[in-house]
N, CA, C, O and the ligand as a Tripos MOL2 file, in Angstrom:
@<TRIPOS>MOLECULE
protein
  285   283    72     0     0
PROTEIN
NO_CHARGES

@<TRIPOS>ATOM
      1 N           0.8330   -1.2720   -0.0840 N.3       1 MET1
      2 CA          0.0610   -0.0500    0.0360 C.3       1 MET1
      3 C           0.9210    1.2230    0.0370 C.2       1 MET1
      4 O           1.6850    1.4400    0.9770 O.2       1 MET1
      5 N           0.8110    2.0760   -1.0090 N.am      2 PRO2
      6 CA          1.7230    3.1470   -1.1490 C.3       2 PRO2
      7 C           1.2140    4.3220   -0.0350 C.2       2 PRO2
      8 O           0.0320    4.4790    0.2720 O.2       2 PRO2
      9 N           2.2310    5.0370    0.4540 N.am      3 ASP3
     10 CA          2.0050    6.1320    1.3330 C.3       3 ASP3
     11 C           1.2720    7.3040    0.5400 C.2       3 ASP3
     12 O           1.7200    7.6490   -0.5530 O.2       3 ASP3
     13 N           0.2550    7.8580    1.0320 N.am      4 THR4
     14 CA         -0.5830    8.7740    0.2740 C.3       4 THR4
     15 C           0.2480   10.0860    0.2590 C.2       4 THR4
     16 O           0.2720   10.7890   -0.7520 O.2       4 THR4
     17 N           0.9960   10.4440    1.4980 N.am      5 ALA5
     18 CA          1.7370   11.6270    1.6820 C.3       5 ALA5
     19 C           2.7190   11.6450    0.4510 C.2       5 ALA5
     20 O           2.8160   12.6010   -0.3180 O.2       5 ALA5
     21 N           3.4250   10.4870    0.3580 N.am      6 ASP6
     22 CA          4.5230   10.4800   -0.5870 C.3       6 ASP6
     23 C           4.0370   10.7600   -1.9950 C.2       6 ASP6
     24 O           4.6930   11.4950   -2.7340 O.2       6 ASP6
     25 N           2.8850   10.1840   -2.3930 N.am      7 ILE7
     26 CA          2.2380   10.3760   -3.4440 C.3       7 ILE7
     27 C           1.9760   11.8660   -3.8220 C.2       7 ILE7
     28 O           2.2800   12.3800   -4.8990 O.2       7 ILE7
     29 N           1.3510   12.4950   -2.7460 N.am      8 ALA8
     30 CA          1.1010   13.8790   -2.7900 C.3       8 ALA8
     31 C           2.3410   14.6540   -2.9960 C.2       8 ALA8
     32 O           2.3270   15.5190   -3.8730 O.2       8 ALA8
     33 N           3.3440   14.4710   -2.3460 N.am      9 ALA9
     34 CA          4.6740   15.0920   -2.4600 C.3       9 ALA9
     35 C           5.1160   15.0880   -4.0390 C.2       9 ALA9
     36 O           5.5100   16.0690   -4.6700 O.2       9 ALA9
     37 N           4.9600   13.7750   -4.5170 N.am     10 GLU10
     38 CA          5.5530   13.5460   -5.7390 C.3      10 GLU10
     39 C           4.6860   14.2930   -6.9310 C.2      10 GLU10
     40 O           5.1560   14.7310   -7.9800 O.2      10 GLU10
     41 N           3.3770   14.3300   -6.5340 N.am     11 ARG11
     42 CA          2.5470   14.9720   -7.5370 C.3      11 ARG11
     43 C           2.8400   16.4370   -7.5790 C.2      11 ARG11
     44 O           2.8540   17.0390   -8.6530 O.2      11 ARG11
     45 N           3.0820   17.0420   -6.4050 N.am     12 GLU12
     46 CA          3.4120   18.3830   -6.2140 C.3      12 GLU12
     47 C           4.6540   18.8090   -7.0830 C.2      12 GLU12
     48 O           4.6440   19.7650   -7.8590 O.2      12 GLU12
     49 N           5.6950   17.9990   -6.8600 N.am     13 GLN13
     50 CA          6.8830   18.1890   -7.6560 C.3      13 GLN13
     51 C           6.6180   18.1880   -9.1960 C.2      13 GLN13
     52 O           7.1130   19.0600   -9.9100 O.2      13 GLN13
     53 N           5.8620   17.2350   -9.6700 N.am     14 ILE14
     54 CA          5.5750   17.0960  -11.0680 C.3      14 ILE14
     55 C           4.7790   18.3740  -11.5740 C.2      14 ILE14
     56 O           4.9940   18.9070  -12.6620 O.2      14 ILE14
     57 N           3.7880   18.8190  -10.6090 N.am     15 ASP15
     58 CA          3.1320   19.9880  -11.0850 C.3      15 ASP15
     59 C           4.1200   21.2400  -11.0680 C.2      15 ASP15
     60 O           4.0640   22.0830  -11.9640 O.2      15 ASP15
     61 N           4.9200   21.3170  -10.1390 N.am     16 THR16
     62 CA          5.7350   22.4530  -10.2860 C.3      16 THR16
     63 C           6.7780   22.4890  -11.4370 C.2      16 THR16
     64 O           7.1440   23.5130  -12.0150 O.2      16 THR16
     65 N           7.1970   21.2400  -11.6830 N.am     17 ALA17
     66 CA          8.0830   21.0090  -12.8710 C.3      17 ALA17
     67 C           7.1910   21.5190  -14.1880 C.2      17 ALA17
     68 O           7.6840   22.3000  -15.0020 O.2      17 ALA17
     69 N           6.0320   21.0810  -14.3010 N.am     18 LEU18
     70 CA          5.1220   21.2860  -15.4650 C.3      18 LEU18
     71 C           4.8980   22.7800  -15.5130 C.2      18 LEU18
     72 O           4.9360   23.3580  -16.5990 O.2      18 LEU18
     73 N           4.6710   23.4200  -14.4130 N.am     19 ALA19
     74 CA          4.4030   24.9480  -14.4550 C.3      19 ALA19
     75 C           5.5880   25.7360  -14.9070 C.2      19 ALA19
     76 O           5.5130   26.7080  -15.6590 O.2      19 ALA19
     77 N           6.7040   25.2440  -14.3900 N.am     20 ILE20
     78 CA          8.0720   25.9820  -14.8590 C.3      20 ILE20
     79 C           8.2940   25.7500  -16.4160 C.2      20 ILE20
     80 O           8.6730   26.6290  -17.1890 O.2      20 ILE20
     81 N           8.0110   24.4750  -16.7530 N.am     21 GLU21
     82 CA          8.1510   24.2980  -18.2260 C.3      21 GLU21
     83 C           7.1770   25.1430  -18.9950 C.2      21 GLU21
     84 O           7.5170   25.7630  -20.0030 O.2      21 GLU21
     85 N           5.9340   25.1590  -18.4920 N.am     22 ALA22
     86 CA          4.9230   25.8010  -19.2910 C.3      22 ALA22
     87 C           5.2520   27.4120  -19.3800 C.2      22 ALA22
     88 O           5.0580   28.1250  -20.3650 O.2      22 ALA22
     89 N           5.7630   27.7830  -18.1910 N.am     23 ALA23
     90 CA          6.1750   29.3730  -18.1840 C.3      23 ALA23
     91 C           7.2980   29.4690  -19.1060 C.2      23 ALA23
     92 O           7.3320   30.4930  -19.7880 O.2      23 ALA23
     93 N           8.1720   28.6570  -19.2580 N.am     24 ARG24
     94 CA          9.3930   28.6970  -20.0970 C.3      24 ARG24
     95 C           9.0390   28.7710  -21.5760 C.2      24 ARG24
     96 O           9.5880   29.5450  -22.3600 O.2      24 ARG24
     97 N           7.9520   27.7930  -21.9400 N.am     25 LYS25
     98 CA          7.4490   27.7920  -23.2080 C.3      25 LYS25
     99 C           6.7380   28.9570  -23.6690 C.2      25 LYS25
    100 O           6.8500   29.4100  -24.8080 O.2      25 LYS25
    101 N           5.8640   29.5260  -22.5910 N.am     26 ARG26
    102 CA          5.2260   30.6790  -22.9510 C.3      26 ARG26
    103 C           6.1050   31.8360  -23.3930 C.2      26 ARG26
    104 O           5.8760   32.4960  -24.4070 O.2      26 ARG26
    105 N           7.2410   32.0660  -22.4730 N.am     27 SER27
    106 CA          8.0400   33.3140  -22.7420 C.3      27 SER27
    107 C           8.6930   32.9830  -24.0650 C.2      27 SER27
    108 O           8.8770   33.8860  -24.8810 O.2      27 SER27
    109 N           9.0400   31.7880  -24.3100 N.am     28 ALA28
    110 CA          9.9750   31.5570  -25.6430 C.3      28 ALA28
    111 C           8.9460   31.8220  -26.8410 C.2      28 ALA28
    112 O           9.3060   32.2370  -27.9430 O.2      28 ALA28
    113 N           7.6700   31.5410  -26.5060 N.am     29 SER29
    114 CA          6.7680   31.6920  -27.7750 C.3      29 SER29
    115 C           6.1490   32.9710  -27.9640 C.2      29 SER29
    116 O           5.3600   33.1640  -28.8890 O.2      29 SER29
    117 N           6.5010   33.9430  -27.0520 N.am     30 SER30
    118 CA          5.9330   35.2960  -27.1020 C.3      30 SER30
    119 C           6.9870   36.2800  -27.8960 C.2      30 SER30
    120 O           8.1390   36.3320  -27.4680 O.2      30 SER30
    121 N           6.6670   36.9530  -28.8860 N.am     31 PRO31
    122 CA          7.6140   37.7860  -29.5680 C.3      31 PRO31
    123 C           7.6780   39.0900  -28.7270 C.2      31 PRO31
    124 O           6.8620   39.3650  -27.8480 O.2      31 PRO31
    125 N           8.8110   39.9240  -29.1140 N.am     32 VAL32
    126 CA          8.8390   41.1650  -28.5520 C.3      32 VAL32
    127 C           7.8570   42.1660  -29.0700 C.2      32 VAL32
    128 O           7.6960   42.3070  -30.2820 O.2      32 VAL32
    129 N           7.2010   42.8590  -28.1910 N.am     33 PRO33
    130 CA          6.0940   43.9100  -28.6420 C.3      33 PRO33
    131 C           6.6760   44.8120  -29.6550 C.2      33 PRO33
    132 O           7.7670   45.3250  -29.4070 O.2      33 PRO33
    133 N           6.1070   45.0510  -30.7050 N.am     34 CYS34
    134 CA          6.4960   46.0400  -31.7390 C.3      34 CYS34
    135 C           5.5070   47.0820  -32.0400 C.2      34 CYS34
    136 O           5.7300   47.9020  -32.9310 O.2      34 CYS34
    137 N           4.3330   47.0980  -31.2860 N.am     35 GLY35
    138 CA          3.4190   48.2370  -31.6090 C.3      35 GLY35
    139 C           2.2020   47.6620  -32.5910 C.2      35 GLY35
    140 O           1.1890   48.3150  -32.8460 O.2      35 GLY35
    141 N           2.4790   46.3170  -33.1010 N.am     36 ARG36
    142 CA          1.4710   45.9260  -33.9680 C.3      36 ARG36
    143 C           1.2500   44.4480  -33.7340 C.2      36 ARG36
    144 O           2.1510   43.7770  -33.2320 O.2      36 ARG36
    145 N           0.0960   43.9140  -34.0720 N.am     37 CYS37
    146 CA         -0.1330   42.5190  -33.6560 C.3      37 CYS37
    147 C           0.6290   41.7360  -34.6980 C.2      37 CYS37
    148 O           0.5380   42.0650  -35.8810 O.2      37 CYS37
    149 N           1.3620   40.7350  -34.3270 N.am     38 TYR38
    150 CA          2.1950   39.8960  -35.1300 C.3      38 TYR38
    151 C           1.2910   39.0410  -35.8750 C.2      38 TYR38
    152 O           1.7960   38.4820  -36.8490 O.2      38 TYR38
    153 N           0.0300   38.8090  -35.6300 N.am     39 ASN39
    154 CA         -0.8780   37.8960  -36.3520 C.3      39 ASN39
    155 C          -1.4460   38.7090  -37.4820 C.2      39 ASN39
    156 O          -1.2370   38.3040  -38.6260 O.2      39 ASN39
    157 N          -2.1820   39.8740  -37.2840 N.am     40 CYS40
    158 CA         -2.8820   40.4870  -38.2980 C.3      40 CYS40
    159 C          -2.4640   41.9340  -38.4710 C.2      40 CYS40
    160 O          -3.2190   42.6500  -39.1290 O.2      40 CYS40
    161 N          -1.3670   42.4510  -37.9680 N.am     41 ASP41
    162 CA         -0.7040   43.5870  -38.2550 C.3      41 ASP41
    163 C          -1.5420   44.8580  -37.7580 C.2      41 ASP41
    164 O          -1.2890   45.9720  -38.2170 O.2      41 ASP41
    165 N          -2.4690   44.6720  -36.8790 N.am     42 GLU42
    166 CA         -3.3090   45.6700  -36.2180 C.3      42 GLU42
    167 C          -2.4690   46.5800  -35.4720 C.2      42 GLU42
    168 O          -1.4860   46.0680  -34.9380 O.2      42 GLU42
    169 N          -2.6430   47.7930  -35.3270 N.am     43 PHE43
    170 CA         -1.9540   48.6050  -34.3470 C.3      43 PHE43
    171 C          -2.4470   48.3660  -32.9730 C.2      43 PHE43
    172 O          -3.6400   48.2300  -32.7020 O.2      43 PHE43
    173 N          -1.4540   48.3210  -32.0950 N.am     44 LEU44
    174 CA         -1.7470   47.9890  -30.7570 C.3      44 LEU44
    175 C          -1.1410   49.0240  -29.8290 C.2      44 LEU44
    176 O          -0.2850   49.8240  -30.2070 O.2      44 LEU44
    177 N          -1.6720   48.9640  -28.4780 N.am     45 ALA45
    178 CA         -1.0320   49.7730  -27.3780 C.3      45 ALA45
    179 C           0.3500   49.3700  -27.2240 C.2      45 ALA45
    180 O           0.7350   48.3020  -27.7020 O.2      45 ALA45
    181 N           1.1380   50.1590  -26.5800 N.am     46 GLU46
    182 CA          2.5460   49.7480  -26.4050 C.3      46 GLU46
    183 C           2.6080   48.5480  -25.4490 C.2      46 GLU46
    184 O           1.8320   48.5360  -24.4930 O.2      46 GLU46
    185 N           3.4620   47.5490  -25.6320 N.am     47 GLY47
    186 CA          3.6450   46.5210  -24.7320 C.3      47 GLY47
    187 C           2.8300   45.2680  -25.2390 C.2      47 GLY47
    188 O           3.1140   44.1700  -24.7610 O.2      47 GLY47
    189 N           1.8680   45.3750  -26.1480 N.am     48 LEU48
    190 CA          1.1080   44.3390  -26.4910 C.3      48 LEU48
    191 C           1.7920   43.6990  -27.8360 C.2      48 LEU48
    192 O           2.4490   44.3810  -28.6220 O.2      48 LEU48
    193 N           1.5720   42.4280  -27.9800 N.am     49 THR49
    194 CA          2.1530   41.7220  -29.1250 C.3      49 THR49
    195 C           1.0420   41.2740  -30.0250 C.2      49 THR49
    196 O           1.2880   41.1230  -31.2220 O.2      49 THR49
    197 N          -0.2140   41.0390  -29.5310 N.am     50 PHE50
    198 CA         -1.3760   40.5950  -30.2470 C.3      50 PHE50
    199 C          -2.6360   41.3710  -29.8040 C.2      50 PHE50
    200 O          -2.6850   41.9210  -28.7030 O.2      50 PHE50
    201 N          -3.6340   41.3990  -30.6740 N.am     51 CYS51
    202 CA         -4.8540   42.0740  -30.1570 C.3      51 CYS51
    203 C          -5.7000   41.1820  -29.2720 C.2      51 CYS51
    204 O          -6.4350   41.7000  -28.4310 O.2      51 CYS51
    205 N          -5.6360   39.8980  -29.4160 N.am     52 ASN52
    206 CA         -6.3470   39.0850  -28.4980 C.3      52 ASN52
    207 C          -5.8550   37.7180  -28.3700 C.2      52 ASN52
    208 O          -4.7950   37.4570  -28.9390 O.2      52 ASN52
    209 N          -6.5060   36.7220  -27.6570 N.am     53 ALA53
    210 CA         -5.9820   35.4700  -27.4730 C.3      53 ALA53
    211 C          -5.9230   34.6290  -28.8450 C.2      53 ALA53
    212 O          -5.0240   33.8540  -29.1710 O.2      53 ALA53
    213 N          -7.1260   34.9680  -29.6040 N.am     54 ASP54
    214 CA         -7.3130   34.1440  -30.8590 C.3      54 ASP54
    215 C          -5.9890   34.5380  -31.8330 C.2      54 ASP54
    216 O          -5.3140   33.6710  -32.3900 O.2      54 ASP54
    217 N          -5.7380   35.9330  -31.9430 N.am     55 CYS55
    218 CA         -4.4430   36.1780  -32.6620 C.3      55 CYS55
    219 C          -3.2440   35.5680  -32.3000 C.2      55 CYS55
    220 O          -2.4440   35.1680  -33.1460 O.2      55 CYS55
    221 N          -3.0390   35.4550  -30.9350 N.am     56 ARG56
    222 CA         -1.8040   34.9020  -30.3250 C.3      56 ARG56
    223 C          -1.8170   33.3090  -30.6260 C.2      56 ARG56
    224 O          -0.7970   32.6960  -30.9410 O.2      56 ARG56
    225 N          -3.0750   32.7230  -30.4930 N.am     57 ASP57
    226 CA         -3.0700   31.4410  -30.8330 C.3      57 ASP57
    227 C          -2.8670   31.0480  -32.2800 C.2      57 ASP57
    228 O          -2.1970   30.0660  -32.6000 O.2      57 ASP57
    229 N          -3.4470   31.8190  -33.1120 N.am     58 ASP58
    230 CA         -3.1190   31.6620  -34.5690 C.3      58 ASP58
    231 C          -1.6590   31.7880  -35.0340 C.2      58 ASP58
    232 O          -1.1380   31.0940  -35.9080 O.2      58 ASP58
    233 N          -1.0900   32.7390  -34.3510 N.am     59 TRP59
    234 CA          0.2960   32.9800  -34.6300 C.3      59 TRP59
    235 C           1.1320   31.9730  -34.0320 C.2      59 TRP59
    236 O           2.1300   31.6670  -34.6850 O.2      59 TRP59
    237 N           0.9220   31.3240  -32.8090 N.am     60 GLN60
    238 CA          1.6780   30.3550  -32.2840 C.3      60 GLN60
    239 C           1.4360   29.1000  -33.0680 C.2      60 GLN60
    240 O           2.3550   28.2970  -33.2290 O.2      60 GLN60
    241 N           0.3000   28.9050  -33.5380 N.am     61 LEU61
    242 CA          0.0440   27.6530  -34.3380 C.3      61 LEU61
    243 C           0.9150   27.6810  -35.5900 C.2      61 LEU61
    244 O           1.5860   26.7170  -35.9570 O.2      61 LEU61
    245 N           0.8500   29.0090  -36.3010 N.am     62 ARG62
    246 CA          1.5530   29.0550  -37.5350 C.3      62 ARG62
    247 C           3.0580   28.9590  -37.3260 C.2      62 ARG62
    248 O           3.7530   28.3020  -38.1010 O.2      62 ARG62
    249 N           3.5730   29.6220  -36.2620 N.am     63 LYS63
    250 CA          4.9940   29.3630  -35.7720 C.3      63 LYS63
    251 C           5.2970   27.9460  -35.6590 C.2      63 LYS63
    252 O           6.3100   27.5010  -36.1980 O.2      63 LYS63
    253 N           4.5010   27.1940  -34.9980 N.am     64 ARG64
    254 CA          4.7290   25.8130  -34.6790 C.3      64 ARG64
    255 C           4.6920   24.9770  -36.0050 C.2      64 ARG64
    256 O           5.3560   23.9440  -36.0840 O.2      64 ARG64
    257 N           4.0120   25.3660  -36.9190 N.am     65 MET65
    258 CA          3.9100   24.6280  -38.2240 C.3      65 MET65
    259 C           5.1200   25.0900  -38.9800 C.2      65 MET65
    260 O           5.5970   24.3560  -39.8460 O.2      65 MET65
    261 N           5.6210   26.2010  -38.7240 N.am     66 GLN66
    262 CA          6.8710   26.5600  -39.5110 C.3      66 GLN66
    263 C           8.0990   26.0630  -38.8750 C.2      66 GLN66
    264 O           9.1760   26.4430  -39.3340 O.2      66 GLN66
    265 N           8.0640   25.1690  -37.7590 N.am     67 GLY67
    266 CA          9.1390   24.4520  -37.2290 C.3      67 GLY67
    267 C           9.8990   25.2480  -36.0920 C.2      67 GLY67
    268 O          11.0920   25.1660  -35.8030 O.2      67 GLY67
    269 N           8.7730   26.1560  -35.4290 N.am     68 MET68
    270 CA          9.2960   26.8330  -34.1580 C.3      68 MET68
    271 C          10.5970   27.6920  -34.2840 C.2      68 MET68
    272 O          11.4110   27.9370  -33.3940 O.2      68 MET68
    273 N          10.6100   28.0850  -35.5640 N.am     69 SER69
    274 CA         11.8230   29.0880  -35.7540 C.3      69 SER69
    275 C          11.3150   30.5410  -35.2560 C.2      69 SER69
    276 O          10.7750   31.3070  -36.0550 O.2      69 SER69
    277 N          11.4960   30.8540  -34.0180 N.am     70 ILE70
    278 CA         10.9950   32.0010  -33.4770 C.3      70 ILE70
    279 C          12.1540   33.1020  -33.2480 C.2      70 ILE70
    280 O          12.9690   32.9670  -32.3350 O.2      70 ILE70
    281 N          12.1740   34.1660  -34.1080 N.am     71 THR71
    282 CA         13.3730   35.1390  -33.8580 C.3      71 THR71
    283 C          12.7420   36.5130  -33.7250 C.2      71 THR71
    284 O          13.4490   37.4990  -33.5190 O.2      71 THR71
    285 ZN         -4.4020   40.5590  -34.3650 Zn       72 ZN72
@<TRIPOS>BOND
     1     1     2 1
     2     2     3 1
     3     3     4 2
     4     3     5 am
     5     5     6 1
     6     6     7 1
     7     7     8 2
     8     7     9 am
     9     9    10 1
    10    10    11 1
    11    11    12 2
    12    11    13 am
    13    13    14 1
    14    14    15 1
    15    15    16 2
    16    15    17 am
    17    17    18 1
    18    18    19 1
    19    19    20 2
    20    19    21 am
    21    21    22 1
    22    22    23 1
    23    23    24 2
    24    23    25 am
    25    25    26 1
    26    26    27 1
    27    27    28 2
    28    27    29 am
    29    29    30 1
    30    30    31 1
    31    31    32 2
    32    31    33 am
    33    33    34 1
    34    34    35 1
    35    35    36 2
    36    35    37 am
    37    37    38 1
    38    38    39 1
    39    39    40 2
    40    39    41 am
    41    41    42 1
    42    42    43 1
    43    43    44 2
    44    43    45 am
    45    45    46 1
    46    46    47 1
    47    47    48 2
    48    47    49 am
    49    49    50 1
    50    50    51 1
    51    51    52 2
    52    51    53 am
    53    53    54 1
    54    54    55 1
    55    55    56 2
    56    55    57 am
    57    57    58 1
    58    58    59 1
    59    59    60 2
    60    59    61 am
    61    61    62 1
    62    62    63 1
    63    63    64 2
    64    63    65 am
    65    65    66 1
    66    66    67 1
    67    67    68 2
    68    67    69 am
    69    69    70 1
    70    70    71 1
    71    71    72 2
    72    71    73 am
    73    73    74 1
    74    74    75 1
    75    75    76 2
    76    75    77 am
    77    77    78 1
    78    78    79 1
    79    79    80 2
    80    79    81 am
    81    81    82 1
    82    82    83 1
    83    83    84 2
    84    83    85 am
    85    85    86 1
    86    86    87 1
    87    87    88 2
    88    87    89 am
    89    89    90 1
    90    90    91 1
    91    91    92 2
    92    91    93 am
    93    93    94 1
    94    94    95 1
    95    95    96 2
    96    95    97 am
    97    97    98 1
    98    98    99 1
    99    99   100 2
   100    99   101 am
   101   101   102 1
   102   102   103 1
   103   103   104 2
   104   103   105 am
   105   105   106 1
   106   106   107 1
   107   107   108 2
   108   107   109 am
   109   109   110 1
   110   110   111 1
   111   111   112 2
   112   111   113 am
   113   113   114 1
   114   114   115 1
   115   115   116 2
   116   115   117 am
   117   117   118 1
   118   118   119 1
   119   119   120 2
   120   119   121 am
   121   121   122 1
   122   122   123 1
   123   123   124 2
   124   123   125 am
   125   125   126 1
   126   126   127 1
   127   127   128 2
   128   127   129 am
   129   129   130 1
   130   130   131 1
   131   131   132 2
   132   131   133 am
   133   133   134 1
   134   134   135 1
   135   135   136 2
   136   135   137 am
   137   137   138 1
   138   138   139 1
   139   139   140 2
   140   139   141 am
   141   141   142 1
   142   142   143 1
   143   143   144 2
   144   143   145 am
   145   145   146 1
   146   146   147 1
   147   147   148 2
   148   147   149 am
   149   149   150 1
   150   150   151 1
   151   151   152 2
   152   151   153 am
   153   153   154 1
   154   154   155 1
   155   155   156 2
   156   155   157 am
   157   157   158 1
   158   158   159 1
   159   159   160 2
   160   159   161 am
   161   161   162 1
   162   162   163 1
   163   163   164 2
   164   163   165 am
   165   165   166 1
   166   166   167 1
   167   167   168 2
   168   167   169 am
   169   169   170 1
   170   170   171 1
   171   171   172 2
   172   171   173 am
   173   173   174 1
   174   174   175 1
   175   175   176 2
   176   175   177 am
   177   177   178 1
   178   178   179 1
   179   179   180 2
   180   179   181 am
   181   181   182 1
   182   182   183 1
   183   183   184 2
   184   183   185 am
   185   185   186 1
   186   186   187 1
   187   187   188 2
   188   187   189 am
   189   189   190 1
   190   190   191 1
   191   191   192 2
   192   191   193 am
   193   193   194 1
   194   194   195 1
   195   195   196 2
   196   195   197 am
   197   197   198 1
   198   198   199 1
   199   199   200 2
   200   199   201 am
   201   201   202 1
   202   202   203 1
   203   203   204 2
   204   203   205 am
   205   205   206 1
   206   206   207 1
   207   207   208 2
   208   207   209 am
   209   209   210 1
   210   210   211 1
   211   211   212 2
   212   211   213 am
   213   213   214 1
   214   214   215 1
   215   215   216 2
   216   215   217 am
   217   217   218 1
   218   218   219 1
   219   219   220 2
   220   219   221 am
   221   221   222 1
   222   222   223 1
   223   223   224 2
   224   223   225 am
   225   225   226 1
   226   226   227 1
   227   227   228 2
   228   227   229 am
   229   229   230 1
   230   230   231 1
   231   231   232 2
   232   231   233 am
   233   233   234 1
   234   234   235 1
   235   235   236 2
   236   235   237 am
   237   237   238 1
   238   238   239 1
   239   239   240 2
   240   239   241 am
   241   241   242 1
   242   242   243 1
   243   243   244 2
   244   243   245 am
   245   245   246 1
   246   246   247 1
   247   247   248 2
   248   247   249 am
   249   249   250 1
   250   250   251 1
   251   251   252 2
   252   251   253 am
   253   253   254 1
   254   254   255 1
   255   255   256 2
   256   255   257 am
   257   257   258 1
   258   258   259 1
   259   259   260 2
   260   259   261 am
   261   261   262 1
   262   262   263 1
   263   263   264 2
   264   263   265 am
   265   265   266 1
   266   266   267 1
   267   267   268 2
   268   267   269 am
   269   269   270 1
   270   270   271 1
   271   271   272 2
   272   271   273 am
   273   273   274 1
   274   274   275 1
   275   275   276 2
   276   275   277 am
   277   277   278 1
   278   278   279 1
   279   279   280 2
   280   279   281 am
   281   281   282 1
   282   282   283 1
   283   283   284 2
@<TRIPOS>SUBSTRUCTURE
     1 MET1         2 RESIDUE 1 A MET
     2 PRO2         6 RESIDUE 1 A PRO
     3 ASP3        10 RESIDUE 1 A ASP
     4 THR4        14 RESIDUE 1 A THR
     5 ALA5        18 RESIDUE 1 A ALA
     6 ASP6        22 RESIDUE 1 A ASP
     7 ILE7        26 RESIDUE 1 A ILE
     8 ALA8        30 RESIDUE 1 A ALA
     9 ALA9        34 RESIDUE 1 A ALA
    10 GLU10       38 RESIDUE 1 A GLU
    11 ARG11       42 RESIDUE 1 A ARG
    12 GLU12       46 RESIDUE 1 A GLU
    13 GLN13       50 RESIDUE 1 A GLN
    14 ILE14       54 RESIDUE 1 A ILE
    15 ASP15       58 RESIDUE 1 A ASP
    16 THR16       62 RESIDUE 1 A THR
    17 ALA17       66 RESIDUE 1 A ALA
    18 LEU18       70 RESIDUE 1 A LEU
    19 ALA19       74 RESIDUE 1 A ALA
    20 ILE20       78 RESIDUE 1 A ILE
    21 GLU21       82 RESIDUE 1 A GLU
    22 ALA22       86 RESIDUE 1 A ALA
    23 ALA23       90 RESIDUE 1 A ALA
    24 ARG24       94 RESIDUE 1 A ARG
    25 LYS25       98 RESIDUE 1 A LYS
    26 ARG26      102 RESIDUE 1 A ARG
    27 SER27      106 RESIDUE 1 A SER
    28 ALA28      110 RESIDUE 1 A ALA
    29 SER29      114 RESIDUE 1 A SER
    30 SER30      118 RESIDUE 1 A SER
    31 PRO31      122 RESIDUE 1 A PRO
    32 VAL32      126 RESIDUE 1 A VAL
    33 PRO33      130 RESIDUE 1 A PRO
    34 CYS34      134 RESIDUE 1 A CYS
    35 GLY35      138 RESIDUE 1 A GLY
    36 ARG36      142 RESIDUE 1 A ARG
    37 CYS37      146 RESIDUE 1 A CYS
    38 TYR38      150 RESIDUE 1 A TYR
    39 ASN39      154 RESIDUE 1 A ASN
    40 CYS40      158 RESIDUE 1 A CYS
    41 ASP41      162 RESIDUE 1 A ASP
    42 GLU42      166 RESIDUE 1 A GLU
    43 PHE43      170 RESIDUE 1 A PHE
    44 LEU44      174 RESIDUE 1 A LEU
    45 ALA45      178 RESIDUE 1 A ALA
    46 GLU46      182 RESIDUE 1 A GLU
    47 GLY47      186 RESIDUE 1 A GLY
    48 LEU48      190 RESIDUE 1 A LEU
    49 THR49      194 RESIDUE 1 A THR
    50 PHE50      198 RESIDUE 1 A PHE
    51 CYS51      202 RESIDUE 1 A CYS
    52 ASN52      206 RESIDUE 1 A ASN
    53 ALA53      210 RESIDUE 1 A ALA
    54 ASP54      214 RESIDUE 1 A ASP
    55 CYS55      218 RESIDUE 1 A CYS
    56 ARG56      222 RESIDUE 1 A ARG
    57 ASP57      226 RESIDUE 1 A ASP
    58 ASP58      230 RESIDUE 1 A ASP
    59 TRP59      234 RESIDUE 1 A TRP
    60 GLN60      238 RESIDUE 1 A GLN
    61 LEU61      242 RESIDUE 1 A LEU
    62 ARG62      246 RESIDUE 1 A ARG
    63 LYS63      250 RESIDUE 1 A LYS
    64 ARG64      254 RESIDUE 1 A ARG
    65 MET65      258 RESIDUE 1 A MET
    66 GLN66      262 RESIDUE 1 A GLN
    67 GLY67      266 RESIDUE 1 A GLY
    68 MET68      270 RESIDUE 1 A MET
    69 SER69      274 RESIDUE 1 A SER
    70 ILE70      278 RESIDUE 1 A ILE
    71 THR71      282 RESIDUE 1 A THR
    72 ZN72       285 GROUP 0 **** ****
């Protein structure tokens, strides 16, 4: 019978690792804000890279299909 406390601790470690990995992926897949939406070229407020989540998802999907060459 496995110790449930051990399992919980292990799960927590896995969750933390996944969260770190997700954060790393997120920052790696976000371009530098340039004043325009990377997906549709719409003008944006300073500091924004996309007009909304749909544009971001579209762009990320396209990037993924292009072989993740994000520069
Ligand atoms: Zn857009």
